[in-house]
A tleap script that builds the chain and sets N, CA, C and O, in Angstrom:
source leaprc.protein.ff14SB
mol = sequence {
  NMET ALA GLY ILE THR GLN LEU THR ARG ALA
  GLY VAL TYR LEU ALA ARG LEU ASP PRO ALA
  LYS GLY ALA GLU VAL GLY LYS LEU ARG PRO
  VAL VAL VAL LEU THR ASP GLN THR LEU LEU
  ASP VAL SER PRO PRO LEU ALA PHE VAL CYS
  PRO LEU SER GLY GLN SER GLU ALA GLU PHE
  GLN ALA LEU HIE VAL SER LEU PRO ALA ARG
  ASP SER LEU LYS VAL LYS SER TYR ALA GLN
  VAL GLU HIE CYS ARG ALA ILE SER ILE ARG
  ARG LEU GLN SER GLU ARG LEU ALA LYS LEU
  GLU ILE ASP GLU MET ASN GLU ILE ILE ARG
  ARG LEU HIE ARG LEU VAL GLY CTRP
}
set mol.1.N position { -0.220 13.188 12.814 }
set mol.1.CA position { -1.137 13.207 13.944 }
set mol.1.C position { -2.118 14.337 13.718 }
set mol.1.O position { -2.110 15.334 14.441 }
set mol.2.N position { -2.947 14.181 12.730 }
set mol.2.CA position { -3.855 15.211 12.252 }
set mol.2.C position { -4.787 15.715 13.344 }
set mol.2.O position { -5.751 15.038 13.701 }
set mol.3.N position { -4.504 16.910 13.879 }
set mol.3.CA position { -5.409 17.557 14.802 }
set mol.3.C position { -5.376 17.047 16.233 }
set mol.3.O position { -6.129 17.556 17.064 }
set mol.4.N position { -4.547 16.071 16.562 }
set mol.4.CA position { -4.513 15.538 17.923 }
set mol.4.C position { -3.591 16.418 18.757 }
set mol.4.O position { -2.431 16.639 18.407 }
set mol.5.N position { -4.130 16.912 19.865 }
set mol.5.CA position { -3.331 17.801 20.694 }
set mol.5.C position { -2.436 17.042 21.670 }
set mol.5.O position { -1.271 17.398 21.847 }
set mol.6.N position { -2.976 15.988 22.311 }
set mol.6.CA position { -2.195 15.222 23.278 }
set mol.6.C position { -2.716 13.793 23.329 }
set mol.6.O position { -3.912 13.568 23.511 }
set mol.7.N position { -1.827 12.840 23.170 }
set mol.7.CA position { -2.221 11.435 23.309 }
set mol.7.C position { -2.325 11.073 24.782 }
set mol.7.O position { -1.547 11.550 25.608 }
set mol.8.N position { -3.302 10.217 25.104 }
set mol.8.CA position { -3.431 9.738 26.471 }
set mol.8.C position { -3.433 8.215 26.492 }
set mol.8.O position { -4.023 7.566 25.628 }
set mol.9.N position { -2.763 7.662 27.493 }
set mol.9.CA position { -2.779 6.207 27.691 }
set mol.9.C position { -4.208 5.793 27.974 }
set mol.9.O position { -4.918 6.466 28.721 }
set mol.10.N position { -4.629 4.699 27.386 }
set mol.10.CA position { -5.990 4.171 27.487 }
set mol.10.C position { -6.960 4.913 26.578 }
set mol.10.O position { -8.148 4.594 26.543 }
set mol.11.N position { -6.460 5.900 25.842 }
set mol.11.CA position { -7.308 6.609 24.895 }
set mol.11.C position { -7.555 5.770 23.653 }
set mol.11.O position { -6.689 5.010 23.221 }
set mol.12.N position { -8.750 5.914 23.081 }
set mol.12.CA position { -9.110 5.233 21.843 }
set mol.12.C position { -9.111 6.286 20.736 }
set mol.12.O position { -9.787 7.310 20.838 }
set mol.13.N position { -8.342 6.019 19.677 }
set mol.13.CA position { -8.195 6.928 18.535 }
set mol.13.C position { -8.387 6.139 17.252 }
set mol.13.O position { -8.197 4.923 17.239 }
set mol.14.N position { -8.760 6.813 16.175 }
set mol.14.CA position { -8.770 6.169 14.867 }
set mol.14.C position { -7.352 6.180 14.319 }
set mol.14.O position { -6.644 7.181 14.426 }
set mol.15.N position { -6.941 5.059 13.730 }
set mol.15.CA position { -5.607 4.958 13.137 }
set mol.15.C position { -5.721 4.301 11.767 }
set mol.15.O position { -6.503 3.369 11.575 }
set mol.16.N position { -4.946 4.789 10.836 }
set mol.16.CA position { -4.874 4.192 9.504 }
set mol.16.C position { -3.782 3.128 9.543 }
set mol.16.O position { -2.594 3.448 9.581 }
set mol.17.N position { -4.196 1.852 9.534 }
set mol.17.CA position { -3.260 0.732 9.695 }
set mol.17.C position { -2.834 0.113 8.367 }
set mol.17.O position { -2.080 -0.860 8.360 }
set mol.18.N position { -3.294 0.651 7.261 }
set mol.18.CA position { -2.836 0.180 5.952 }
set mol.18.C position { -1.468 0.769 5.651 }
set mol.18.O position { -1.179 1.869 6.122 }
set mol.19.N position { -0.630 0.109 4.908 }
set mol.19.CA position { -0.891 -1.180 4.269 }
set mol.19.C position { -0.672 -2.325 5.248 }
set mol.19.O position { 0.297 -2.333 6.008 }
set mol.20.N position { -1.584 -3.286 5.220 }
set mol.20.CA position { -1.470 -4.489 6.045 }
set mol.20.C position { -0.751 -5.564 5.242 }
set mol.20.O position { -0.862 -5.609 4.017 }
set mol.21.N position { -0.035 -6.404 5.913 }
set mol.21.CA position { 0.671 -7.537 5.282 }
set mol.21.C position { 0.156 -8.831 5.901 }
set mol.21.O position { -0.013 -8.917 7.117 }
set mol.22.N position { -0.092 -9.835 5.068 }
set mol.22.CA position { -0.530 -11.136 5.555 }
set mol.22.C position { -1.781 -11.044 6.405 }
set mol.22.O position { -2.799 -10.515 5.959 }
set mol.23.N position { -1.715 -11.556 7.630 }
set mol.23.CA position { -2.876 -11.608 8.527 }
set mol.23.C position { -3.017 -10.361 9.400 }
set mol.23.O position { -3.876 -10.331 10.281 }
set mol.24.N position { -2.194 -9.329 9.178 }
set mol.24.CA position { -2.306 -8.107 9.965 }
set mol.24.C position { -3.655 -7.439 9.733 }
set mol.24.O position { -4.228 -7.529 8.647 }
set mol.25.N position { -4.156 -6.765 10.772 }
set mol.25.CA position { -5.364 -5.966 10.584 }
set mol.25.C position { -4.964 -4.673 9.900 }
set mol.25.O position { -3.881 -4.136 10.134 }
set mol.26.N position { -5.843 -4.187 9.063 }
set mol.26.CA position { -5.566 -2.955 8.332 }
set mol.26.C position { -6.740 -2.012 8.407 }
set mol.26.O position { -7.562 -2.101 9.319 }
set mol.27.N position { -6.822 -1.130 7.472 }
set mol.27.CA position { -7.834 -0.094 7.259 }
set mol.27.C position { -7.869 0.908 8.395 }
set mol.27.O position { -7.075 0.830 9.333 }
set mol.28.N position { -8.784 1.838 8.307 }
set mol.28.CA position { -8.984 2.837 9.358 }
set mol.28.C position { -9.809 2.187 10.456 }
set mol.28.O position { -10.950 1.788 10.224 }
set mol.29.N position { -9.238 2.077 11.651 }
set mol.29.CA position { -9.954 1.420 12.748 }
set mol.29.C position { -9.525 2.037 14.072 }
set mol.29.O position { -8.462 2.650 14.163 }
set mol.30.N position { -10.360 1.873 15.101 }
set mol.30.CA position { -9.965 2.378 16.421 }
set mol.30.C position { -8.848 1.537 17.025 }
set mol.30.O position { -8.778 0.324 16.826 }
set mol.31.N position { -7.986 2.206 17.761 }
set mol.31.CA position { -6.907 1.558 18.506 }
set mol.31.C position { -6.873 2.137 19.914 }
set mol.31.O position { -7.262 3.284 20.136 }
set mol.32.N position { -6.405 1.329 20.863 }
set mol.32.CA position { -6.184 1.789 22.231 }
set mol.32.C position { -4.694 2.044 22.388 }
set mol.32.O position { -3.879 1.190 22.040 }
set mol.33.N position { -4.334 3.209 22.907 }
set mol.33.CA position { -2.929 3.522 23.154 }
set mol.33.C position { -2.503 2.861 24.463 }
set mol.33.O position { -3.094 3.105 25.515 }
set mol.34.N position { -1.459 2.013 24.384 }
set mol.34.CA position { -0.938 1.289 25.548 }
set mol.34.C position { 0.337 1.914 26.110 }
set mol.34.O position { 0.744 1.588 27.225 }
set mol.35.N position { 0.965 2.796 25.360 }
set mol.35.CA position { 2.214 3.433 25.790 }
set mol.35.C position { 2.010 4.157 27.118 }
set mol.35.O position { 0.976 4.790 27.332 }
set mol.36.N position { 2.987 4.064 28.000 }
set mol.36.CA position { 2.945 4.743 29.294 }
set mol.36.C position { 2.819 6.257 29.105 }
set mol.36.O position { 3.416 6.830 28.193 }
set mol.37.N position { 2.038 6.894 29.975 }
set mol.37.CA position { 1.789 8.337 29.845 }
set mol.37.C position { 3.064 9.165 29.957 }
set mol.37.O position { 3.192 10.193 29.291 }
set mol.38.N position { 3.999 8.734 30.782 }
set mol.38.CA position { 5.266 9.467 30.924 }
set mol.38.C position { 5.980 9.581 29.577 }
set mol.38.O position { 6.534 10.632 29.253 }
set mol.39.N position { 5.968 8.509 28.801 }
set mol.39.CA position { 6.579 8.539 27.466 }
set mol.39.C position { 5.757 9.388 26.501 }
set mol.39.O position { 6.317 10.129 25.693 }
set mol.40.N position { 4.441 9.285 26.580 }
set mol.40.CA position { 3.589 10.076 25.687 }
set mol.40.C position { 3.763 11.578 25.925 }
set mol.40.O position { 3.628 12.376 24.998 }
set mol.41.N position { 4.060 11.955 27.156 }
set mol.41.CA position { 4.213 13.373 27.499 }
set mol.41.C position { 5.398 14.035 26.811 }
set mol.41.O position { 5.459 15.262 26.739 }
set mol.42.N position { 6.352 13.235 26.297 }
set mol.42.CA position { 7.499 13.823 25.590 }
set mol.42.C position { 7.335 13.713 24.073 }
set mol.42.O position { 8.298 13.883 23.325 }
set mol.43.N position { 6.110 13.429 23.625 }
set mol.43.CA position { 5.764 13.385 22.192 }
set mol.43.C position { 6.660 12.447 21.388 }
set mol.43.O position { 7.395 12.896 20.508 }
set mol.44.N position { 6.602 11.145 21.684 }
set mol.44.CA position { 7.429 10.192 20.942 }
set mol.44.C position { 6.922 10.043 19.502 }
set mol.44.O position { 5.763 10.349 19.223 }
set mol.45.N position { 7.774 9.580 18.592 }
set mol.45.CA position { 7.332 9.394 17.204 }
set mol.45.C position { 6.484 8.136 17.024 }
set mol.45.O position { 5.785 8.000 16.020 }
set mol.46.N position { 6.540 7.206 17.998 }
set mol.46.CA position { 5.790 5.950 17.921 }
set mol.46.C position { 4.915 5.792 19.151 }
set mol.46.O position { 5.204 6.336 20.216 }
set mol.47.N position { 3.834 5.032 18.981 }
set mol.47.CA position { 2.987 4.648 20.113 }
set mol.47.C position { 2.692 3.158 19.986 }
set mol.47.O position { 2.503 2.648 18.881 }
set mol.48.N position { 2.652 2.465 21.117 }
set mol.48.CA position { 2.293 1.053 21.139 }
set mol.48.C position { 0.780 0.980 21.306 }
set mol.48.O position { 0.233 1.515 22.270 }
set mol.49.N position { 0.099 0.314 20.363 }
set mol.49.CA position { -1.356 0.322 20.332 }
set mol.49.C position { -1.925 -1.087 20.226 }
set mol.49.O position { -1.238 -2.029 19.831 }
set mol.50.N position { -3.192 -1.202 20.587 }
set mol.50.CA position { -3.944 -2.439 20.423 }
set mol.50.C position { -5.150 -2.125 19.541 }
set mol.50.O position { -6.016 -1.347 19.942 }
set mol.51.N position { -5.224 -2.717 18.345 }
set mol.51.CA position { -6.366 -2.473 17.456 }
set mol.51.C position { -7.665 -3.029 18.025 }
set mol.51.O position { -7.667 -4.029 18.742 }
set mol.52.N position { -8.762 -2.367 17.694 }
set mol.52.CA position { -10.094 -2.819 18.073 }
set mol.52.C position { -10.843 -3.313 16.846 }
set mol.52.O position { -10.585 -2.880 15.723 }
set mol.53.N position { -11.769 -4.222 17.083 }
set mol.53.CA position { -12.616 -4.750 16.013 }
set mol.53.C position { -14.024 -4.945 16.564 }
set mol.53.O position { -14.207 -5.120 17.768 }
set mol.54.N position { -14.999 -4.916 15.695 }
set mol.54.CA position { -16.369 -5.180 16.095 }
set mol.54.C position { -16.667 -6.659 16.183 }
set mol.54.O position { -17.775 -7.044 16.558 }
set mol.55.N position { -15.704 -7.493 15.845 }
set mol.55.CA position { -15.907 -8.944 15.837 }
set mol.55.C position { -14.783 -9.647 16.597 }
set mol.55.O position { -13.653 -9.166 16.678 }
set mol.56.N position { -15.145 -10.809 17.149 }
set mol.56.CA position { -14.161 -11.657 17.810 }
set mol.56.C position { -14.451 -13.094 17.417 }
set mol.56.O position { -15.601 -13.532 17.449 }
set mol.57.N position { -13.422 -13.818 17.050 }
set mol.57.CA position { -13.592 -15.222 16.679 }
set mol.57.C position { -13.291 -16.106 17.885 }
set mol.57.O position { -12.431 -15.792 18.708 }
set mol.58.N position { -14.022 -17.218 17.969 }
set mol.58.CA position { -13.938 -18.106 19.137 }
set mol.58.C position { -12.509 -18.540 19.461 }
set mol.58.O position { -12.137 -18.622 20.632 }
set mol.59.N position { -11.712 -18.815 18.438 }
set mol.59.CA position { -10.352 -19.299 18.705 }
set mol.59.C position { -9.440 -18.243 19.333 }
set mol.59.O position { -8.347 -18.568 19.798 }
set mol.60.N position { -9.879 -16.988 19.348 }
set mol.60.CA position { -9.062 -15.918 19.943 }
set mol.60.C position { -9.659 -15.382 21.244 }
set mol.60.O position { -9.191 -14.360 21.746 }
set mol.61.N position { -10.667 -16.032 21.801 }
set mol.61.CA position { -11.312 -15.537 23.018 }
set mol.61.C position { -10.340 -15.382 24.179 }
set mol.61.O position { -10.529 -14.514 25.031 }
set mol.62.N position { -9.311 -16.204 24.223 }
set mol.62.CA position { -8.328 -16.113 25.307 }
set mol.62.C position { -7.481 -14.849 25.211 }
set mol.62.O position { -6.832 -14.459 26.182 }
set mol.63.N position { -7.484 -14.207 24.042 }
set mol.63.CA position { -6.682 -12.996 23.842 }
set mol.63.C position { -7.517 -11.730 23.693 }
set mol.63.O position { -7.023 -10.642 23.989 }
set mol.64.N position { -8.761 -11.835 23.246 }
set mol.64.CA position { -9.592 -10.655 22.996 }
set mol.64.C position { -10.256 -10.157 24.276 }
set mol.64.O position { -10.657 -10.948 25.130 }
set mol.65.N position { -10.365 -8.835 24.394 }
set mol.65.CA position { -11.013 -8.205 25.542 }
set mol.65.C position { -12.240 -7.457 25.035 }
set mol.65.O position { -12.130 -6.578 24.181 }
set mol.66.N position { -13.401 -7.807 25.560 }
set mol.66.CA position { -14.659 -7.176 25.172 }
set mol.66.C position { -14.761 -5.791 25.808 }
set mol.66.O position { -14.509 -5.623 27.001 }
set mol.67.N position { -15.135 -4.801 24.991 }
set mol.67.CA position { -15.256 -3.417 25.453 }
set mol.67.C position { -16.623 -2.865 25.051 }
set mol.67.O position { -16.949 -2.851 23.865 }
set mol.68.N position { -17.421 -2.417 26.004 }
set mol.68.CA position { -18.731 -1.866 25.649 }
set mol.68.C position { -18.592 -0.521 24.923 }
set mol.68.O position { -17.592 0.181 25.071 }
set mol.69.N position { -19.614 -0.185 24.140 }
set mol.69.CA position { -19.646 1.121 23.475 }
set mol.69.C position { -19.670 2.214 24.536 }
set mol.69.O position { -20.216 2.029 25.624 }
set mol.70.N position { -19.073 3.354 24.206 }
set mol.70.CA position { -19.072 4.521 25.098 }
set mol.70.C position { -18.605 5.738 24.321 }
set mol.70.O position { -17.915 5.603 23.311 }
set mol.71.N position { -18.968 6.899 24.773 }
set mol.71.CA position { -18.554 8.157 24.157 }
set mol.71.C position { -18.717 8.077 22.636 }
set mol.71.O position { -19.810 7.785 22.151 }
set mol.72.N position { -17.653 8.330 21.885 }
set mol.72.CA position { -17.727 8.271 20.417 }
set mol.72.C position { -17.352 6.903 19.854 }
set mol.72.O position { -17.273 6.742 18.637 }
set mol.73.N position { -17.122 5.922 20.713 }
set mol.73.CA position { -16.949 4.533 20.282 }
set mol.73.C position { -18.351 3.930 20.327 }
set mol.73.O position { -18.816 3.499 21.382 }
set mol.74.N position { -19.014 3.905 19.185 }
set mol.74.CA position { -20.460 3.669 19.119 }
set mol.74.C position { -20.892 2.214 19.192 }
set mol.74.O position { -22.071 1.944 19.422 }
set mol.75.N position { -19.979 1.264 19.005 }
set mol.75.CA position { -20.354 -0.153 19.014 }
set mol.75.C position { -19.471 -0.928 19.983 }
set mol.75.O position { -18.341 -0.536 20.274 }
set mol.76.N position { -20.021 -2.046 20.479 }
set mol.76.CA position { -19.211 -2.961 21.287 }
set mol.76.C position { -18.014 -3.379 20.450 }
set mol.76.O position { -18.149 -3.698 19.269 }
set mol.77.N position { -16.851 -3.376 21.070 }
set mol.77.CA position { -15.620 -3.694 20.353 }
set mol.77.C position { -14.809 -4.719 21.121 }
set mol.77.O position { -15.072 -5.001 22.290 }
set mol.78.N position { -13.811 -5.272 20.436 }
set mol.78.CA position { -12.911 -6.240 21.039 }
set mol.78.C position { -11.475 -5.771 20.819 }
set mol.78.O position { -11.066 -5.494 19.692 }
set mol.79.N position { -10.715 -5.685 21.913 }
set mol.79.CA position { -9.290 -5.404 21.802 }
set mol.79.C position { -8.621 -6.666 21.297 }
set mol.79.O position { -8.696 -7.711 21.942 }
set mol.80.N position { -7.969 -6.579 20.152 }
set mol.80.CA position { -7.327 -7.738 19.523 }
set mol.80.C position { -5.852 -7.765 19.916 }
set mol.80.O position { -4.987 -7.275 19.190 }
set mol.81.N position { -5.592 -8.345 21.072 }
set mol.81.CA position { -4.268 -8.313 21.672 }
set mol.81.C position { -3.202 -8.931 20.764 }
set mol.81.O position { -2.054 -8.488 20.774 }
set mol.82.N position { -3.566 -9.937 19.987 }
set mol.82.CA position { -2.579 -10.571 19.102 }
set mol.82.C position { -2.111 -9.640 17.991 }
set mol.82.O position { -1.156 -9.960 17.282 }
set mol.83.N position { -2.767 -8.493 17.827 }
set mol.83.CA position { -2.373 -7.531 16.791 }
set mol.83.C position { -1.712 -6.271 17.360 }
set mol.83.O position { -1.517 -5.303 16.626 }
set mol.84.N position { -1.366 -6.264 18.648 }
set mol.84.CA position { -0.689 -5.100 19.237 }
set mol.84.C position { 0.607 -4.833 18.493 }
set mol.84.O position { 1.313 -5.759 18.094 }
set mol.85.N position { 0.912 -3.555 18.311 }
set mol.85.CA position { 2.154 -3.178 17.629 }
set mol.85.C position { 2.439 -1.693 17.829 }
set mol.85.O position { 1.574 -0.922 18.244 }
set mol.86.N position { 3.664 -1.322 17.525 }
set mol.86.CA position { 4.043 0.091 17.542 }
set mol.86.C position { 3.711 0.689 16.180 }
set mol.86.O position { 3.972 0.084 15.140 }
set mol.87.N position { 3.132 1.885 16.205 }
set mol.87.CA position { 2.836 2.604 14.963 }
set mol.87.C position { 3.329 4.038 15.086 }
set mol.87.O position { 3.484 4.563 16.189 }
set mol.88.N position { 3.571 4.657 13.955 }
set mol.88.CA position { 3.891 6.076 13.941 }
set mol.88.C position { 2.672 6.861 14.418 }
set mol.88.O position { 1.543 6.539 14.046 }
set mol.89.N position { 2.889 7.872 15.226 }
set mol.89.CA position { 1.760 8.685 15.663 }
set mol.89.C position { 1.124 9.424 14.489 }
set mol.89.O position { 0.001 9.916 14.598 }
set mol.90.N position { 1.837 9.501 13.371 }
set mol.90.CA position { 1.262 10.125 12.179 }
set mol.90.C position { 0.147 9.282 11.571 }
set mol.90.O position { -0.598 9.775 10.724 }
set mol.91.N position { 0.014 8.015 11.986 }
set mol.91.CA position { -1.097 7.167 11.528 }
set mol.91.C position { -2.406 7.491 12.246 }
set mol.91.O position { -3.477 7.098 11.783 }
set mol.92.N position { -2.333 8.196 13.359 }
set mol.92.CA position { -3.538 8.516 14.137 }
set mol.92.C position { -4.299 9.641 13.446 }
set mol.92.O position { -3.717 10.648 13.045 }
set mol.93.N position { -5.614 9.453 13.315 }
set mol.93.CA position { -6.419 10.329 12.467 }
set mol.93.C position { -7.476 11.141 13.201 }
set mol.93.O position { -8.180 11.920 12.559 }
set mol.94.N position { -7.619 10.999 14.493 }
set mol.94.CA position { -8.735 11.668 15.167 }
set mol.94.C position { -8.358 12.085 16.578 }
set mol.94.O position { -7.378 11.609 17.151 }
set mol.95.N position { -9.166 12.988 17.121 }
set mol.95.CA position { -9.090 13.254 18.548 }
set mol.95.C position { -9.574 12.002 19.272 }
set mol.95.O position { -10.123 11.095 18.646 }
set mol.96.N position { -9.377 11.951 20.555 }
set mol.96.CA position { -9.754 10.773 21.331 }
set mol.96.C position { -11.253 10.500 21.211 }
set mol.96.O position { -12.080 11.392 21.397 }
set mol.97.N position { -11.580 9.251 20.897 }
set mol.97.CA position { -12.977 8.820 20.777 }
set mol.97.C position { -13.562 8.403 22.124 }
set mol.97.O position { -14.739 8.631 22.401 }
set mol.98.N position { -12.726 7.794 22.947 }
set mol.98.CA position { -13.168 7.266 24.236 }
set mol.98.C position { -11.938 7.006 25.087 }
set mol.98.O position { -10.806 7.130 24.620 }
set mol.99.N position { -12.171 6.648 26.327 }
set mol.99.CA position { -11.069 6.259 27.213 }
set mol.99.C position { -11.483 5.011 27.967 }
set mol.99.O position { -12.595 4.928 28.489 }
set mol.100.N position { -10.573 4.028 28.021 }
set mol.100.CA position { -10.854 2.790 28.735 }
set mol.100.C position { -10.686 2.990 30.235 }
set mol.100.O position { -9.969 3.879 30.693 }
set mol.101.N position { -11.372 2.133 30.982 }
set mol.101.CA position { -11.243 2.117 32.436 }
set mol.101.C position { -9.967 1.361 32.802 }
set mol.101.O position { -9.450 0.587 31.997 }
set mol.102.N position { -9.466 1.582 34.000 }
set mol.102.CA position { -8.215 0.949 34.440 }
set mol.102.C position { -8.338 -0.575 34.429 }
set mol.102.O position { -7.380 -1.262 34.074 }
set mol.103.N position { -9.504 -1.120 34.812 }
set mol.103.CA position { -9.644 -2.585 34.814 }
set mol.103.C position { -9.612 -3.143 33.395 }
set mol.103.O position { -9.142 -4.262 33.190 }
set mol.104.N position { -10.099 -2.393 32.415 }
set mol.104.CA position { -10.032 -2.833 31.020 }
set mol.104.C position { -8.589 -2.808 30.517 }
set mol.104.O position { -8.155 -3.723 29.817 }
set mol.105.N position { -7.857 -1.768 30.873 }
set mol.105.CA position { -6.443 -1.701 30.488 }
set mol.105.C position { -5.661 -2.834 31.140 }
set mol.105.O position { -4.828 -3.469 30.493 }
set mol.106.N position { -5.925 -3.086 32.410 }
set mol.106.CA position { -5.238 -4.175 33.103 }
set mol.106.C position { -5.517 -5.516 32.438 }
set mol.106.O position { -4.626 -6.362 32.352 }
set mol.107.N position { -6.745 -5.718 31.966 }
set mol.107.CA position { -7.081 -6.977 31.303 }
set mol.107.C position { -6.348 -7.102 29.964 }
set mol.107.O position { -5.892 -8.191 29.615 }
set mol.108.N position { -6.230 -6.010 29.217 }
set mol.108.CA position { -5.465 -6.042 27.960 }
set mol.108.C position { -4.011 -6.399 28.246 }
set mol.108.O position { -3.422 -7.220 27.543 }
set mol.109.N position { -3.432 -5.788 29.271 }
set mol.109.CA position { -2.034 -6.065 29.629 }
set mol.109.C position { -1.877 -7.519 30.089 }
set mol.109.O position { -0.888 -8.166 29.746 }
set mol.110.N position { -2.831 -8.038 30.856 }
set mol.110.CA position { -2.784 -9.452 31.275 }
set mol.110.C position { -2.792 -10.376 30.058 }
set mol.110.O position { -2.049 -11.357 30.009 }
set mol.111.N position { -3.629 -10.059 29.090 }
set mol.111.CA position { -3.705 -10.904 27.893 }
set mol.111.C position { -2.459 -10.755 27.030 }
set mol.111.O position { -2.043 -11.708 26.371 }
set mol.112.N position { -1.866 -9.577 27.030 }
set mol.112.CA position { -0.597 -9.386 26.328 }
set mol.112.C position { 0.485 -10.231 26.990 }
set mol.112.O position { 1.303 -10.838 26.298 }
set mol.113.N position { 0.501 -10.276 28.312 }
set mol.113.CA position { 1.440 -11.144 29.033 }
set mol.113.C position { 1.232 -12.601 28.631 }
set mol.113.O position { 2.200 -13.333 28.428 }
set mol.114.N position { -0.023 -13.023 28.515 }
set mol.114.CA position { -0.329 -14.394 28.104 }
set mol.114.C position { 0.237 -14.652 26.712 }
set mol.114.O position { 0.792 -15.720 26.453 }
set mol.115.N position { 0.100 -13.681 25.822 }
set mol.115.CA position { 0.567 -13.829 24.450 }
set mol.115.C position { 2.075 -14.041 24.384 }
set mol.115.O position { 2.556 -14.856 23.597 }
set mol.116.N position { 2.819 -13.312 25.206 }
set mol.116.CA position { 4.281 -13.392 25.147 }
set mol.116.C position { 4.870 -14.379 26.163 }
set mol.116.O position { 6.089 -14.507 26.281 }
set mol.117.N position { 3.991 -15.073 26.893 }
set mol.117.CA position { 4.478 -16.093 27.828 }
set mol.117.C position { 5.053 -15.541 29.101 }
set mol.117.O position { 6.014 -16.102 29.627 }
set mol.118.N position { 4.512 -14.475 29.616 }
set mol.118.CA position { 5.010 -13.814 30.820 }
set mol.118.C position { 4.543 -14.543 32.040 }
set mol.118.O position { 4.860 -14.139 33.159 }
savepdb mol mol.pdb
quit
């Protein structure tokens, strides 16, 4: 967790997602931290994240959440809910780039529920 002082829920950070396997997203890319703040406050070794991408394909529109550029997140991005996963916090490479609004987080969680059949 190079230089990160405290993780925040809804925070956007750069994460090194390589090595990727099969259809997994990889490379250095922004992710949104979905882990509850109470858990983050005890410095867990893992965080549950949702990768962001600058592109969204039509067949995934039911799962992707559009996010406007803000702060140090310089381009419109899409939360790729189908790629949510737990990662080691040691994969995180930056201080927080941006923070999502509560309605954006709620929409990601709604789409995650859709993905798992909730």
